[in-house]
PALO-349074 format. One record per residue: residue number from 1; y negated, z, x of N, C-alpha, C in turn. Coordinates in steps of 0.1 Angstrom, whole numbers. Example, Ala and Ser with C-alpha at 12.3 -4.5 7.8 and 13.67 -1.06 7.14 Angstrom:
# residues 2
1,57,78,132,45,78,123,33,78,132
2,22,71,128,11,71,137,0,79,129
***
This chain:
# residues 210
1,-78,-64,98,-89,-55,94,-86,-50,79
2,-83,-60,71,-81,-57,57,-68,-48,55
3,-58,-50,63,-46,-42,63,-49,-28,67
4,-58,-26,77,-62,-13,82,-70,-6,70
5,-78,-13,63,-85,-8,51,-75,-2,41
6,-64,-9,38,-54,-4,29,-47,8,34
7,-44,8,47,-38,19,54,-46,31,53
8,-59,29,55,-69,41,54,-69,46,40
9,-69,38,30,-69,42,16,-56,50,13
10,-45,45,18,-32,51,15,-31,65,21
11,-34,66,34,-33,79,41,-43,89,36
12,-55,84,32,-66,93,27,-61,99,13
13,-55,90,5,-50,95,-8,-39,105,-6
14,-30,103,3,-19,112,5,-25,126,10
15,-35,125,19,-42,138,24,-49,145,12
16,-56,137,4,-63,143,-7,-53,150,-17
17,-42,144,-20,-32,150,-29,-28,164,-24
18,-25,165,-11,-21,178,-6,-32,189,-7
19,-45,185,-6,-55,195,-7,-58,199,-21
20,-57,190,-31,-62,193,-45,-50,195,-55
21,-38,194,-50,-27,195,-59,-26,208,-67
22,-32,218,-62,-31,231,-69,-40,231,-81
23,-50,222,-82,-59,222,-94,-51,215,-105
24,-51,221,-117,-44,215,-129,-55,213,-140
25,-53,202,-147,-61,200,-159,-53,194,-170
26,-58,194,-182,-50,190,-194,-55,177,-199
27,-45,168,-203,-48,155,-209,-39,154,-221
28,-45,155,-233,-37,153,-245,-26,163,-246
29,-28,176,-242,-18,186,-243,-9,186,-231
30,-10,177,-221,-1,176,-210,-9,182,-198
31,-3,191,-191,-9,197,-179,-5,188,-167
32,-16,183,-160,-14,174,-149,-21,179,-136
33,-15,177,-125,-21,180,-112,-33,171,-109
34,-44,176,-103,-55,168,-100,-52,158,-89
35,-41,160,-82,-36,150,-72,-34,136,-78
36,-31,135,-91,-28,123,-97,-40,113,-96
37,-52,118,-95,-64,109,-94,-64,101,-81
38,-56,105,-71,-55,97,-59,-41,92,-57
39,-31,99,-62,-17,95,-59,-14,82,-65
40,-19,79,-77,-16,66,-84,-20,54,-76
41,-31,56,-67,-36,45,-59,-26,41,-48
42,-17,50,-44,-7,47,-34,3,36,-38
43,6,35,-51,16,26,-56,10,11,-56
44,-2,9,-62,-7,-5,-60,-9,-9,-46
45,-13,1,-37,-15,-3,-23,-2,-8,-17
46,9,-1,-19,22,-6,-13,27,-18,-20
47,23,-20,-33,27,-33,-40,19,-45,-34
48,6,-43,-31,-2,-53,-25,4,-56,-11
49,6,-46,-3,12,-48,11,25,-55,10
50,34,-51,1,47,-57,-1,46,-72,-5
51,36,-75,-13,34,-88,-18,29,-98,-7
52,19,-93,0,13,-101,10,19,-101,24
53,23,-89,28,28,-87,42,44,-85,43
54,50,-82,32,64,-81,31,69,-67,31
55,82,-65,28,88,-52,26,88,-43,39
56,89,-49,50,90,-41,63,76,-33,65
57,65,-41,63,52,-34,64,50,-24,54
58,54,-27,41,52,-17,31,60,-4,34
59,72,-5,39,80,7,43,73,14,55
60,67,7,64,59,13,74,48,22,68
61,41,17,58,31,25,51,37,38,46
62,49,37,40,55,48,34,58,59,45
63,63,54,56,66,63,68,53,70,73
64,43,62,74,30,68,79,24,78,68
65,26,75,56,22,84,45,30,97,46
66,43,97,49,51,109,50,46,117,62
67,43,110,73,38,117,85,25,124,82
68,16,117,75,3,123,71,5,135,62
69,15,134,53,18,146,44,22,158,52
70,32,156,62,37,167,70,26,173,79
71,18,164,84,7,168,93,-3,177,86
72,-7,172,74,-16,180,65,-11,194,62
73,2,194,58,8,207,55,8,217,67
74,11,211,79,11,220,91,-3,224,95
75,-13,215,94,-26,219,98,-32,229,88
76,-30,227,75,-36,236,65,-30,250,66
77,-16,250,69,-10,263,70,-15,270,83
78,-18,263,94,-23,269,106,-37,274,103
79,-45,267,95,-58,271,92,-58,284,84
80,-49,285,75,-48,297,66,-43,309,75
81,-34,306,85,-28,317,93,-38,323,103
82,-48,315,107,-58,320,117,-65,333,112
83,-66,343,120,-72,355,116,-87,353,113
84,-91,357,101,-105,354,97,-115,363,104
85,-127,357,106,-138,364,112,-142,375,102
86,-148,386,107,-153,397,98,-163,392,89
87,-170,381,92,-181,376,84,-176,366,74
88,-163,363,75,-157,353,65,-150,360,54
89,-155,358,41,-151,366,30,-142,358,20
90,-138,346,24,-131,338,14,-116,335,18
91,-111,344,27,-97,342,32,-87,342,20
92,-89,351,11,-79,351,0,-80,339,-9
93,-92,334,-11,-94,322,-19,-88,310,-12
94,-90,309,1,-85,298,10,-70,298,9
95,-64,310,10,-49,311,10,-44,306,-4
96,-51,309,-14,-46,305,-28,-47,290,-29
97,-58,284,-24,-60,269,-25,-51,261,-16
98,-50,266,-3,-43,258,7,-29,263,10
99,-26,275,6,-13,281,9,-2,273,2
100,9,270,9,19,262,3,31,271,0
101,37,268,-12,50,274,-15,61,265,-10
102,70,270,-2,80,262,5,87,252,-5
103,91,258,-17,99,250,-26,90,238,-32
104,77,241,-34,68,230,-39,67,220,-28
105,65,224,-16,64,214,-5,76,205,-4
106,88,212,-4,101,204,-4,101,194,-15
107,98,199,-27,98,190,-39,89,178,-38
108,77,181,-33,66,171,-31,70,160,-21
109,75,165,-9,78,155,1,91,147,-3
110,101,153,-9,113,146,-13,109,136,-24
111,102,140,-34,98,131,-44,90,119,-39
112,80,122,-30,72,112,-24,81,101,-17
113,89,106,-8,97,97,0,106,88,-9
114,114,94,-18,123,87,-27,115,77,-36
115,104,82,-42,97,73,-51,90,61,-44
116,84,64,-32,78,53,-25,87,43,-20
117,99,47,-15,109,38,-10,114,29,-22
118,117,36,-33,121,29,-45,111,19,-49
119,98,22,-49,88,13,-53,88,0,-45
120,89,2,-32,89,-9,-22,101,-18,-25
121,113,-12,-26,126,-19,-27,127,-26,-40
122,123,-20,-51,123,-26,-64,113,-38,-65
123,102,-36,-60,92,-46,-59,97,-59,-52
124,103,-56,-40,109,-67,-33,120,-74,-40
125,129,-66,-46,140,-72,-53,136,-81,-65
126,126,-76,-73,121,-84,-84,114,-96,-79
127,107,-95,-68,100,-107,-63,110,-118,-59
128,121,-114,-53,132,-123,-49,139,-129,-62
129,141,-120,-71,148,-124,-84,139,-134,-91
130,126,-133,-91,117,-142,-98,112,-153,-90
131,117,-154,-77,112,-165,-68,97,-164,-66
132,92,-152,-65,78,-150,-62,68,-152,-74
133,74,-154,-86,65,-155,-98,64,-142,-104
134,55,-141,-114,53,-129,-123,50,-117,-115
135,39,-117,-107,35,-105,-100,33,-93,-109
136,29,-95,-121,27,-84,-131,40,-77,-134
137,51,-84,-134,64,-79,-137,69,-69,-126
138,68,-74,-113,73,-66,-102,64,-54,-100
139,51,-56,-102,41,-45,-100,45,-34,-110
140,47,-37,-123,49,-27,-133,63,-21,-132
141,73,-30,-130,87,-26,-129,89,-16,-118
142,83,-19,-106,85,-10,-94,78,3,-96
143,66,2,-101,58,15,-103,64,24,-114
144,68,18,-125,73,26,-136,86,33,-132
145,95,25,-125,108,31,-121,106,41,-110
146,97,39,-101,95,48,-90,88,61,-95
147,79,59,-105,72,71,-111,82,80,-118
148,92,74,-124,103,82,-131,110,90,-121
149,114,83,-110,121,91,-99,112,102,-94
150,99,99,-92,90,109,-87,89,121,-96
151,88,119,-109,87,130,-119,101,138,-120
152,112,131,-120,125,137,-120,128,146,-108
153,125,140,-96,128,147,-84,119,159,-82
154,106,157,-84,97,168,-82,99,180,-92
155,99,176,-105,102,187,-115,115,193,-114
156,125,185,-110,139,190,-109,140,200,-98
157,135,197,-86,135,206,-75,127,218,-77
158,114,216,-82,105,227,-82,107,236,-94
159,112,231,-105,112,239,-118,126,241,-124
160,136,234,-119,149,234,-126,160,238,-116
161,163,229,-107,175,231,-98,174,243,-89
162,163,245,-83,162,256,-73,152,267,-76
163,146,266,-87,136,276,-91,143,290,-93
164,136,300,-89,141,314,-92,143,316,-107
165,132,312,-115,133,313,-129,134,299,-134
166,146,294,-137,149,281,-141,142,278,-155
167,135,266,-155,129,262,-167,140,258,-177
168,138,261,-190,148,256,-200,149,241,-200
169,161,236,-202,163,221,-201,154,213,-210
170,153,218,-222,144,211,-232,130,210,-227
171,125,221,-221,111,221,-216,110,212,-204
172,120,212,-195,121,203,-184,120,189,-188
173,128,185,-197,128,171,-202,115,167,-208
174,109,176,-216,96,173,-223,85,171,-213
175,85,180,-203,75,179,-192,76,166,-184
176,89,164,-180,91,152,-171,88,139,-178
177,93,137,-191,90,125,-198,75,124,-201
178,68,135,-205,54,134,-207,46,130,-195
179,50,136,-184,43,133,-171,45,118,-167
180,58,114,-169,61,100,-166,54,90,-174
181,53,93,-187,45,84,-196,31,83,-193
182,25,94,-189,11,95,-184,9,85,-172
183,19,86,-163,18,77,-151,21,63,-154
184,29,60,-164,32,47,-168,19,40,-173
185,11,48,-181,-2,43,-186,-11,39,-174
186,-11,47,-164,-19,44,-152,-14,31,-145
187,-1,30,-145,5,18,-138,1,5,-145
188,1,5,-158,-3,-7,-166,-18,-10,-163
189,-26,0,-161,-40,-2,-159,-43,-8,-145
190,-34,-4,-135,-37,-9,-121,-32,-23,-119
191,-26,-30,-128,-21,-44,-126,-33,-53,-122
192,-44,-53,-129,-55,-62,-125,-60,-59,-111
193,-59,-47,-107,-64,-43,-93,-54,-50,-83
194,-41,-50,-86,-32,-56,-77,-35,-71,-76
195,-37,-77,-87,-40,-92,-87,-52,-95,-79
196,-63,-87,-81,-75,-89,-74,-74,-87,-58
197,-67,-77,-54,-65,-74,-40,-56,-85,-34
198,-45,-89,-41,-37,-100,-35,-45,-113,-33
199,-53,-116,-43,-61,-128,-42,-71,-127,-31
200,-77,-115,-29,-86,-113,-18,-80,-115,-5
201,-68,-110,-3,-61,-112,10,-58,-126,12
202,-52,-133,2,-47,-146,4,-58,-157,6
203,-70,-154,1,-81,-163,2,-85,-165,17
204,-84,-154,24,-90,-153,38,-80,-155,49
205,-67,-154,46,-58,-155,58,-44,-159,53
206,-38,-168,60,-24,-171,57,-15,-160,63
207,-6,-154,55,2,-143,60,17,-147,60
208,23,-145,71,38,-147,72,45,-134,69
209,53,-134,59,60,-121,54,69,-117,65
210,71,-103,66,80,-97,75,92,-92,67
***
């Protein structure tokens, strides 16, 4: 039941990110997608799952998250494509909010998949390296490295490598490093959450890792 709760949180966060990612806000001069308020939760979730249930289950979470991402994109595009009723006056606004730019979708899905797999594998590698000690180290090492991959891949695909108007390299580096540092700060904050959740799981059930 607790595992299902984490899966629900994970898939809900991924669905939320797809819906609100078009909303941007500024933090200390850095423009950030509103999706970050849910996306950061996916990394402590996979860390907790990897710690308690093992790498295989954590990777299954990643696969289900990818499926949820693709399904949300398909369903939202179908909703936008439906011919509006004569009484519905918000079709243009709906298309702006939910309409997907193919390059952005490609960048988002690619970054998600590579970052989440990296997070699970680095977490598992550090866990084995430290013989199961120092949960704080593997939590932060896996999240910080995977968030760097996420920032590099998404910004690289969306704004540099394949963009019609390629962003200047200096601006690309500044944006990517700034966005990564912002997410590193969030990763440090989530460490106590990981400890609490792992303790909560282990108090109530003995888990055999997969």
